[in-house]
FIMARKOL-560424 format. One record per residue (C-alpha): residue in one letter; x, y, z. Coordinates in steps of 0.05 Angstrom, whole numbers, plus 32768, in hexadecimal, padded with zeros to 4 digits. Layout:
+--------+------+------+------+
! residu !   xx !   yy !   zz !
+--------+------+------+------+
!      a !    X !    Y !    Z !
...
+--------+------+------+------+
END
This chain:
+--------+------+------+------+
! residu !   xx !   yy !   zz !
+--------+------+------+------+
!      m ! 8A8A ! 83FC ! 8DA2 !
!      r ! 8AA1 ! 83B5 ! 8DAF !
!      l ! 8A92 ! 8382 ! 8D78 !
!      l ! 8A9A ! 8338 ! 8D6B !
!      v ! 8AAE ! 832A ! 8D23 !
!      s ! 8AAA ! 82DF ! 8D14 !
!      t ! 8AAF ! 82B7 ! 8CD4 !
!      f ! 8AB5 ! 8271 ! 8CB9 !
!      g ! 8AD9 ! 825A ! 8C7A !
!      s ! 8B1C ! 825D ! 8C57 !
!      a ! 8B4C ! 8298 ! 8C4E !
!      g ! 8B1C ! 82B4 ! 8C1A !
!      d ! 8AE8 ! 82BA ! 8C51 !
!      v ! 8B14 ! 82CC ! 8C8B !
!      f ! 8B41 ! 8301 ! 8C6D !
!      p ! 8B09 ! 832F ! 8C56 !
!      m ! 8AEB ! 832C ! 8C9B !
!      l ! 8B2F ! 833A ! 8CBA !
!      g ! 8B35 ! 8376 ! 8C8C !
!      l ! 8AF0 ! 838D ! 8CA2 !
!      a ! 8B05 ! 8384 ! 8CEB !
!      l ! 8B41 ! 83B1 ! 8CDF !
!      a ! 8B14 ! 83E5 ! 8CBF !
!      l ! 8AE4 ! 83E2 ! 8CFA !
!      r ! 8B1F ! 83EA ! 8D2A !
!      g ! 8B35 ! 8426 ! 8D01 !
!      r ! 8AF1 ! 8446 ! 8D10 !
!      g ! 8AFF ! 843F ! 8D5B !
!      h ! 8ADC ! 83FD ! 8D69 !
!      v ! 8AF9 ! 83C4 ! 8D93 !
!      v ! 8AF4 ! 8383 ! 8D6D !
!      t ! 8AFA ! 833B ! 8D84 !
!      f ! 8B05 ! 830C ! 8D49 !
!      a ! 8AED ! 82C4 ! 8D49 !
!      t ! 8AFC ! 8290 ! 8D14 !
!      n ! 8B1E ! 824C ! 8D0C !
!      p ! 8B61 ! 8248 ! 8D30 !
!      y ! 8B81 ! 8238 ! 8CEC !
!      f ! 8B81 ! 8284 ! 8CE3 !
!      e ! 8B94 ! 8298 ! 8D2A !
!      e ! 8BD9 ! 82B1 ! 8D18 !
!      p ! 8BC4 ! 82E8 ! 8CE7 !
!      v ! 8B8B ! 82FD ! 8D15 !
!      r ! 8BBA ! 8306 ! 8D51 !
!      r ! 8BF1 ! 8325 ! 8D25 !
!      h ! 8BC0 ! 835D ! 8D14 !
!      g ! 8BB4 ! 836A ! 8D5D !
!      f ! 8B6F ! 834C ! 8D6A !
!      d ! 8B56 ! 8322 ! 8DA4 !
!      f ! 8B4A ! 82DD ! 8D86 !
!      e ! 8B14 ! 82AB ! 8D96 !
!      p ! 8B14 ! 8265 ! 8D77 !
!      l ! 8ADA ! 8247 ! 8D50 !
!      g ! 8AE8 ! 81FD ! 8D46 !
!      t ! 8B2E ! 81E1 ! 8D41 !
!      a ! 8B65 ! 81E5 ! 8D0D !
!      a ! 8B60 ! 819A ! 8D05 !
!      q ! 8B17 ! 81A1 ! 8CF3 !
!      f ! 8B29 ! 81D5 ! 8CBE !
!      e ! 8B5E ! 81A8 ! 8CA0 !
!      d ! 8B2F ! 816D ! 8CA1 !
!      t ! 8AFB ! 8196 ! 8C7C !
!      i ! 8B28 ! 81AE ! 8C44 !
!      r ! 8B42 ! 8167 ! 8C39 !
!      d ! 8AFB ! 814D ! 8C2D !
!      p ! 8AF1 ! 8149 ! 8BE2 !
!      g ! 8AA7 ! 8156 ! 8BEC !
!      l ! 8AB7 ! 819F ! 8BFE !
!      w ! 8AC9 ! 81AC ! 8BB6 !
!      k ! 8A8C ! 818F ! 8B94 !
!      p ! 8A4B ! 81B5 ! 8B86 !
!      r ! 8A1D ! 8180 ! 8BA2 !
!      t ! 8A43 ! 8173 ! 8BE2 !
!      g ! 8A68 ! 81B3 ! 8BF2 !
!      f ! 8A32 ! 81D3 ! 8C1C !
!      r ! 8A25 ! 8195 ! 8C45 !
!      t ! 8A6F ! 8189 ! 8C4F !
!      v ! 8A76 ! 81CE ! 8C6E !
!      l ! 8A38 ! 81C8 ! 8C9A !
!      d ! 8A49 ! 8182 ! 8CB3 !
!      r ! 8A89 ! 819D ! 8CD1 !
!      l ! 8A70 ! 81DF ! 8CED !
!      g ! 8A40 ! 81C6 ! 8D23 !
!      d ! 8A6E ! 81CE ! 8D5F !
!      a ! 8A8B ! 820F ! 8D45 !
!      i ! 8A46 ! 822D ! 8D3A !
!      r ! 8A36 ! 821E ! 8D83 !
!      q ! 8A79 ! 823D ! 8D98 !
!      q ! 8A66 ! 827C ! 8D72 !
!      y ! 8A25 ! 8280 ! 8D98 !
!      t ! 8A47 ! 8273 ! 8DDB !
!      l ! 8A7A ! 82A9 ! 8DCC !
!      h ! 8A42 ! 82DC ! 8DC0 !
!      e ! 8A20 ! 82C4 ! 8DFF !
!      k ! 8A60 ! 82CE ! 8E27 !
!      l ! 8A76 ! 8311 ! 8E0A !
!      r ! 8A30 ! 832E ! 8DFC !
!      l ! 8A4C ! 8354 ! 8DC0 !
!      p ! 8A2B ! 8369 ! 8D7F !
!      g ! 8A41 ! 833B ! 8D47 !
!      v ! 8A5A ! 8340 ! 8D00 !
!      t ! 8A5A ! 82FD ! 8CDC !
!      n ! 8A5B ! 82DB ! 8C99 !
!      v ! 8A27 ! 82B0 ! 8C76 !
!      f ! 8A34 ! 8272 ! 8CA2 !
!      g ! 8A31 ! 829A ! 8CE3 !
!      f ! 89F6 ! 8272 ! 8CFD !
!      g ! 8A0E ! 8276 ! 8D46 !
!      a ! 8A0E ! 82C2 ! 8D42 !
!      l ! 89C9 ! 82C3 ! 8D23 !
!      t ! 89B0 ! 8294 ! 8D59 !
!      a ! 89CD ! 82C3 ! 8D8D !
!      r ! 89A7 ! 82FB ! 8D6D !
!      e ! 8966 ! 82D5 ! 8D74 !
!      k ! 8972 ! 82BB ! 8DBA !
!      l ! 899A ! 82F3 ! 8DDB !
!      g ! 8981 ! 832F ! 8DB4 !
!      l ! 89C7 ! 8343 ! 8D9D !
!      p ! 89CF ! 836C ! 8D5E !
!      v ! 89EF ! 8344 ! 8D25 !
!      v ! 8A02 ! 835C ! 8CDF !
!      s ! 8A0A ! 832A ! 8CA7 !
!      v ! 8A44 ! 8335 ! 8C78 !
!      h ! 8A40 ! 8314 ! 8C34 !
!      l ! 8A7E ! 8310 ! 8C09 !
!      q ! 8A5A ! 82F7 ! 8BCB !
!      p ! 8A18 ! 8307 ! 8BA8 !
!      s ! 8A05 ! 82BD ! 8BA0 !
!      v ! 89ED ! 82B6 ! 8BE8 !
!      i ! 89B5 ! 82E8 ! 8BDB !
!      w ! 8982 ! 82C4 ! 8BB0 !
!      s ! 8956 ! 82EA ! 8B80 !
!      n ! 891C ! 82CF ! 8B58 !
!      v ! 8924 ! 830A ! 8B28 !
!      v ! 896D ! 82FF ! 8B16 !
!      p ! 8984 ! 82BE ! 8B37 !
!      p ! 89CD ! 82B0 ! 8B47 !
!      d ! 89EF ! 827B ! 8B1C !
!      f ! 89F7 ! 8239 ! 8B41 !
!      a ! 8A11 ! 81F6 ! 8B27 !
!      g ! 89D5 ! 81CE ! 8B0F !
!      l ! 89A5 ! 820A ! 8B0C !
!      a ! 899C ! 8212 ! 8AC1 !
!      g ! 8963 ! 821E ! 8A91 !
!      p ! 892B ! 8251 ! 8A8F !
!      l ! 891E ! 827F ! 8AC9 !
!      w ! 88E2 ! 8258 ! 8AE3 !
!      l ! 890B ! 8218 ! 8AE5 !
!      r ! 8945 ! 8239 ! 8B09 !
!      r ! 8915 ! 8254 ! 8B3E !
!      l ! 88F6 ! 820F ! 8B46 !
!      l ! 8939 ! 81EB ! 8B4C !
!      y ! 8953 ! 821D ! 8B7F !
!      a ! 8914 ! 8218 ! 8BA9 !
!      a ! 8918 ! 81CC ! 8BA8 !
!      g ! 8962 ! 81CF ! 8BBB !
!      i ! 8953 ! 81FB ! 8BF7 !
!      r ! 8916 ! 81D4 ! 8C0D !
!      f ! 8932 ! 818E ! 8C06 !
!      f ! 897C ! 8197 ! 8C10 !
!      a ! 899A ! 81D8 ! 8C2B !
!      h ! 8966 ! 81E8 ! 8C60 !
!      p ! 8960 ! 81A0 ! 8C7B !
!      t ! 89AD ! 819C ! 8C7D !
!      v ! 89B0 ! 81D8 ! 8CAC !
!      a ! 8970 ! 81C9 ! 8CD1 !
!      r ! 8986 ! 8182 ! 8CE4 !
!      s ! 89C3 ! 81A0 ! 8D05 !
!      l ! 89A4 ! 81DD ! 8D26 !
!      n ! 895D ! 81CD ! 8D38 !
!      p ! 896B ! 819E ! 8D74 !
!      w ! 899A ! 81D2 ! 8D90 !
!      r ! 8968 ! 820A ! 8D82 !
!      a ! 8934 ! 81E3 ! 8DA9 !
!      e ! 8964 ! 81DF ! 8DE4 !
!      l ! 8969 ! 822B ! 8DE1 !
!      g ! 891E ! 8233 ! 8DE0 !
!      l ! 891D ! 8249 ! 8D97 !
!      g ! 88EE ! 8231 ! 8D61 !
!      p ! 8902 ! 820B ! 8D22 !
!      l ! 8934 ! 822C ! 8CF3 !
!      p ! 8915 ! 825D ! 8CC2 !
!      r ! 8924 ! 8251 ! 8C79 !
!      v ! 896F ! 8252 ! 8C79 !
!      d ! 897D ! 827B ! 8C3B !
!      r ! 8953 ! 82B3 ! 8C59 !
!      w ! 896A ! 82AA ! 8CA1 !
!      w ! 89B4 ! 82B5 ! 8C8F !
!      h ! 89A3 ! 82FE ! 8C7F !
!      s ! 89A0 ! 8320 ! 8CC3 !
!      p ! 8963 ! 834D ! 8CCC !
!      d ! 8993 ! 837E ! 8CEE !
!      g ! 89B6 ! 838A ! 8CAC !
!      v ! 89DC ! 836A ! 8C73 !
!      v ! 8A1B ! 8387 ! 8C54 !
!      g ! 8A32 ! 836D ! 8C11 !
!      l ! 8A7D ! 8374 ! 8C06 !
!      f ! 8A76 ! 837A ! 8BBB !
!      p ! 8A63 ! 83B4 ! 8B8C !
!      d ! 8A1F ! 83BB ! 8B6B !
!      w ! 8A3D ! 83B4 ! 8B26 !
!      f ! 8A54 ! 836D ! 8B3A !
!      g ! 8A15 ! 8359 ! 8B5F !
!      p ! 89DD ! 8389 ! 8B4C !
!      p ! 89A7 ! 838E ! 8B82 !
!      q ! 8966 ! 836C ! 8B71 !
!      p ! 891F ! 8382 ! 8B85 !
!      d ! 8913 ! 8342 ! 8BAC !
!      w ! 8952 ! 8345 ! 8BD6 !
!      p ! 8949 ! 834B ! 8C22 !
!      p ! 893B ! 8393 ! 8C37 !
!      g ! 8975 ! 83BD ! 8C4C !
!      v ! 89AE ! 8399 ! 8C2A !
!      v ! 89E9 ! 83CA ! 8C26 !
!      l ! 8A1C ! 83BF ! 8BEE !
!      t ! 8A61 ! 83DD ! 8BF6 !
!      d ! 8A9C ! 83C2 ! 8BCD !
!      f ! 8ACE ! 8389 ! 8BCB !
!      p ! 8AFA ! 8387 ! 8C09 !
!      l ! 8B3A ! 837B ! 8BE0 !
!      w ! 8B61 ! 836C ! 8C20 !
!      n ! 8B9C ! 833D ! 8C23 !
!      d ! 8BC8 ! 8327 ! 8C5B !
!      g ! 8C0F ! 8340 ! 8C4F !
!      t ! 8C01 ! 8377 ! 8C1C !
!      a ! 8C2E ! 83A8 ! 8C41 !
!      d ! 8C68 ! 8377 ! 8C3E !
!      g ! 8C64 ! 8373 ! 8BF2 !
!      l ! 8C7E ! 8337 ! 8BCC !
!      p ! 8CB7 ! 830A ! 8BE4 !
!      a ! 8CF9 ! 831E ! 8BC5 !
!      d ! 8D01 ! 82DD ! 8B9E !
!      l ! 8CBB ! 82E3 ! 8B80 !
!      a ! 8CC6 ! 832C ! 8B6E !
!      a ! 8D07 ! 8318 ! 8B4C !
!      f ! 8CE3 ! 82E2 ! 8B25 !
!      l ! 8CAF ! 8314 ! 8B0D !
!      d ! 8CE5 ! 8346 ! 8AFA !
!      a ! 8D0A ! 8312 ! 8AD1 !
!      g ! 8CD7 ! 8308 ! 8A99 !
!      e ! 8C93 ! 8315 ! 8A7D !
!      p ! 8C56 ! 8314 ! 8AAC !
!      p ! 8C46 ! 82CC ! 8ABE !
!      l ! 8C05 ! 82A6 ! 8AC2 !
!      a ! 8BED ! 829C ! 8B0A !
!      f ! 8BC7 ! 825D ! 8B1F !
!      t ! 8BA4 ! 824A ! 8B60 !
!      p ! 8B6A ! 821A ! 8B6E !
!      g ! 8B5B ! 8240 ! 8BAF !
!      s ! 8B80 ! 824C ! 8BF0 !
!      a ! 8B60 ! 8210 ! 8C14 !
!      n ! 8B60 ! 81DF ! 8BD9 !
!      v ! 8B8A ! 81A1 ! 8BE5 !
!      h ! 8B6E ! 817B ! 8BAA !
!      g ! 8B8F ! 81A3 ! 8B73 !
!      r ! 8BBF ! 8171 ! 8B55 !
!      a ! 8B9B ! 816D ! 8B12 !
!      f ! 8B92 ! 81B9 ! 8B11 !
!      f ! 8BDC ! 81C6 ! 8B19 !
!      a ! 8BF0 ! 8190 ! 8AE7 !
!      a ! 8BC3 ! 81B2 ! 8AB4 !
!      a ! 8BE0 ! 81F6 ! 8AC8 !
!      v ! 8C27 ! 81E0 ! 8ABA !
!      d ! 8C13 ! 81C0 ! 8A78 !
!      a ! 8BEE ! 81FE ! 8A62 !
!      a ! 8C27 ! 822D ! 8A73 !
!      q ! 8C58 ! 8202 ! 8A4B !
!      r ! 8C28 ! 81FF ! 8A0F !
!      l ! 8C24 ! 824B ! 8A10 !
!      g ! 8C6E ! 8255 ! 8A1D !
!      r ! 8C5C ! 827E ! 8A5B !
!      r ! 8C79 ! 8284 ! 8AA0 !
!      a ! 8C4B ! 8270 ! 8AD9 !
!      l ! 8C40 ! 8276 ! 8B23 !
!      l ! 8C1D ! 823E ! 8B4A !
!      l ! 8BFE ! 8258 ! 8B8A !
!      t ! 8BF0 ! 8227 ! 8BC2 !
!      r ! 8C01 ! 821A ! 8C0A !
!      f ! 8BFE ! 81CF ! 8BFC !
!      p ! 8C39 ! 81BF ! 8BCE !
!      e ! 8C2B ! 8174 ! 8BCE !
!      q ! 8BF8 ! 8184 ! 8B97 !
!      l ! 8C2E ! 819D ! 8B67 !
!      p ! 8C53 ! 8173 ! 8B33 !
!      a ! 8C92 ! 8155 ! 8B4F !
!      a ! 8CBF ! 8180 ! 8B23 !
!      l ! 8CAB ! 81C4 ! 8B08 !
!      p ! 8CC7 ! 81D8 ! 8AC4 !
!      p ! 8CF1 ! 8218 ! 8ABB !
!      g ! 8CC6 ! 8256 ! 8AC0 !
!      v ! 8C91 ! 8236 ! 8AED !
!      r ! 8C96 ! 8247 ! 8B36 !
!      h ! 8C72 ! 8233 ! 8B76 !
!      v ! 8C5A ! 826B ! 8BA3 !
!      t ! 8C41 ! 825A ! 8BE9 !
!      y ! 8C1E ! 829C ! 8BF3 !
!      a ! 8C1F ! 82E2 ! 8BD5 !
!      p ! 8BED ! 831B ! 8BE0 !
!      l ! 8BC3 ! 831B ! 8BA1 !
!      d ! 8BBB ! 8366 ! 8B9F !
!      v ! 8C07 ! 836C ! 8B97 !
!      l ! 8C11 ! 832F ! 8B6B !
!      l ! 8BD9 ! 8330 ! 8B38 !
!      p ! 8BE9 ! 8374 ! 8B18 !
!      r ! 8C2B ! 8353 ! 8B02 !
!      t ! 8C0B ! 8315 ! 8AE2 !
!      a ! 8BF0 ! 8309 ! 8A9C !
!      a ! 8BB3 ! 82E1 ! 8AB2 !
!      f ! 8B96 ! 82C0 ! 8AF0 !
!      v ! 8B7B ! 8279 ! 8AF0 !
!      h ! 8B54 ! 8268 ! 8B2E !
!      h ! 8B17 ! 8247 ! 8B4E !
!      g ! 8AE8 ! 8282 ! 8B4D !
!      g ! 8AE7 ! 8296 ! 8B96 !
!      v ! 8ACE ! 82DD ! 8B9C !
!      g ! 8B0D ! 82F4 ! 8BC0 !
!      s ! 8B3B ! 82DB ! 8B89 !
!      m ! 8B0D ! 82F5 ! 8B53 !
!      s ! 8B07 ! 833B ! 8B71 !
!      q ! 8B52 ! 8341 ! 8B76 !
!      a ! 8B59 ! 832F ! 8B2D !
!      l ! 8B22 ! 8361 ! 8B1B !
!      a ! 8B48 ! 8398 ! 8B40 !
!      a ! 8B89 ! 8385 ! 8B1E !
!      g ! 8B6A ! 8386 ! 8AD9 !
!      t ! 8B82 ! 833E ! 8ACE !
!      p ! 8B5D ! 830E ! 8A9F !
!      q ! 8B40 ! 82D2 ! 8AC3 !
!      l ! 8B35 ! 8289 ! 8AB3 !
!      v ! 8B09 ! 8268 ! 8AE7 !
!      m ! 8B01 ! 821E ! 8AF8 !
!      p ! 8AC5 ! 8220 ! 8B28 !
!      l ! 8ABE ! 81E8 ! 8B5A !
!      a ! 8A85 ! 81F6 ! 8B8A !
!      h ! 8A63 ! 822A ! 8BB7 !
!      d ! 8A5F ! 8271 ! 8B9A !
!      q ! 8A93 ! 8264 ! 8B64 !
!      f ! 8A64 ! 8256 ! 8B2A !
!      d ! 8A3E ! 8297 ! 8B36 !
!      n ! 8A7E ! 82C0 ! 8B3C !
!      l ! 8A95 ! 82A3 ! 8AFA !
!      a ! 8A54 ! 82B6 ! 8AD8 !
!      r ! 8A5C ! 82FD ! 8AF0 !
!      a ! 8AA4 ! 8300 ! 8AD7 !
!      v ! 8A8E ! 82E6 ! 8A93 !
!      r ! 8A57 ! 831B ! 8A8F !
!      l ! 8A8B ! 8350 ! 8A9F !
!      g ! 8AB5 ! 8336 ! 8A65 !
!      v ! 8AF3 ! 832A ! 8A8F !
!      g ! 8AFA ! 82DF ! 8A8D !
!      e ! 8AE3 ! 8299 ! 8A7A !
!      g ! 8AD2 ! 8259 ! 8A9E !
!      l ! 8AE9 ! 8212 ! 8A96 !
!      a ! 8AC7 ! 81D7 ! 8AB8 !
!      v ! 8AEF ! 81A8 ! 8AE4 !
!      k ! 8AE6 ! 816E ! 8AB4 !
!      r ! 8B00 ! 8199 ! 8A7A !
!      f ! 8B3A ! 81B8 ! 8AA0 !
!      t ! 8B74 ! 819B ! 8A78 !
!      g ! 8BB5 ! 81BB ! 8A63 !
!      r ! 8B9F ! 81C0 ! 8A1B !
!      r ! 8B5C ! 81E1 ! 8A2B !
!      v ! 8B7A ! 820F ! 8A5F !
!      a ! 8BAF ! 8226 ! 8A2D !
!      a ! 8B79 ! 8232 ! 89F8 !
!      a ! 8B4E ! 825B ! 8A28 !
!      l ! 8B89 ! 8284 ! 8A40 !
!      a ! 8B9E ! 8291 ! 89F8 !
!      r ! 8B59 ! 82AC ! 89E9 !
!      l ! 8B58 ! 82D8 ! 8A27 !
!      l ! 8B9F ! 82F3 ! 8A1E !
!      g ! 8B93 ! 8301 ! 89D4 !
!      s ! 8B51 ! 8325 ! 89DC !
!      a ! 8B4F ! 8371 ! 89D8 !
!      e ! 8B08 ! 836F ! 89F2 !
!      v ! 8B1C ! 8348 ! 8A31 !
!      a ! 8B57 ! 8378 ! 8A3D !
!      s ! 8B28 ! 83B4 ! 8A36 !
!      a ! 8AF4 ! 8395 ! 8A65 !
!      c ! 8B2A ! 8386 ! 8A99 !
!      r ! 8B43 ! 83CE ! 8A97 !
!      a ! 8AFC ! 83E9 ! 8A9D !
!      v ! 8AEC ! 83BE ! 8ADA !
!      a ! 8B2F ! 83CE ! 8AFB !
!      a ! 8B20 ! 8418 ! 8AF3 !
!      k ! 8AE2 ! 840E ! 8B1E !
!      l ! 8B0E ! 83F4 ! 8B57 !
!      t ! 8B44 ! 8428 ! 8B59 !
!      v ! 8B26 ! 8446 ! 8B97 !
!      r ! 8B2C ! 840D ! 8BC9 !
!      d ! 8AFD ! 8423 ! 8C00 !
!      g ! 8AD2 ! 83E4 ! 8C06 !
!      l ! 8AE7 ! 83D3 ! 8C4D !
!      a ! 8AE0 ! 841B ! 8C66 !
!      r ! 8A9A ! 841F ! 8C49 !
!      s ! 8A88 ! 83DA ! 8C65 !
!      a ! 8AA0 ! 83ED ! 8CAA !
!      a ! 8A76 ! 842C ! 8CA8 !
!      a ! 8A3A ! 8404 ! 8C92 !
!      v ! 8A43 ! 83D0 ! 8CCA !
!      e ! 8A4A ! 8408 ! 8CFD !
!      r ! 8A0B ! 842A ! 8CE4 !
!      l ! 89E2 ! 83EB ! 8CE4 !
!      i ! 89F7 ! 83D4 ! 8D2A !
!      t ! 89EE ! 841A ! 8D47 !
!      a ! 89A8 ! 841E ! 8D29 !
!      r ! 8996 ! 83DC ! 8D4B !
!      n ! 89BB ! 83EB ! 8D8C !
!      p ! 89C0 ! 8437 ! 8D96 !
!      g ! 89E0 ! 842E ! 8DDA !
+--------+------+------+------+
END
């Protein structure tokens, strides 16, 4: 079977879908991969035909917008810059006439499903995009009793999220002869099937979820795993006790305060530290002894050799820390990160610290609690034991194949 796998987002969105594409190819399928050209090199290196969605300049412009990293403006910031790429995604389906596999923002693929009758499977990396009135996800600003959280969410969809998408898509949909956009938080679940790339113990299914959601497991895929760690990084790790690892996210270029607090916290604790970012202009001008900048390292290889992981709460980063059995301190910024944090706290494997409270002193105090807690250590080991069999991508590929075949037996 020939398939079009397409995705929008940062490395945390692209790499899991690239891993899924590899698993689909391993089952004998021919995959074309479409995403922003910022990620063209790894896609082609893994042997896929590549199709661009948007431009690398648009990606860089998006990540440099501070609004991307704020709860009230993050969603709109993404959508405002995806209009052309969404139409490109549709046009690509129209040209290739292939079944699609896409992520939550794959509105061009979903439109192709409506207009062209092509099978499309939605792939969700995080539970937060599947709303439940029974057990709602945790979003910034949605607090209080259950009835109030339901009301606030419904108002947010009706007066903000849905109009944001509808304003962009409805004129185009009319040109295609389609009616107005259905409610967006229901529409982004394809009727052909939804695959959740997370386990049921992390995002338990709810009775009011869309029918037919298939949960598999975390993808736990990193680019460069087979290459291991660079020799200089491996030597640093070998030379002392496990360091603290810090990252505000692979696409975050606004992490100056985060990294300043990280260095301060490491020094307060007398700990070595690794600062992970592709954008070194965010780092302090001079790093003290024992603190090292790392441009990139595969987390599945790195995190088992660290004492704790401090990050933004993206589900990819969080799942890698869960698999490594590493305590986590999370500074959520926007999007799914608040919900992922809440799930980590319920599992007993970490704590959260708000952006406004993210200072060296408070980071050091939180890390001291995590590292000194036998209960946290036990919870981390218990969760890691659930992820020793890393078959999430294989199971996800089988689910995608099954769903598309059921919709398109030929």
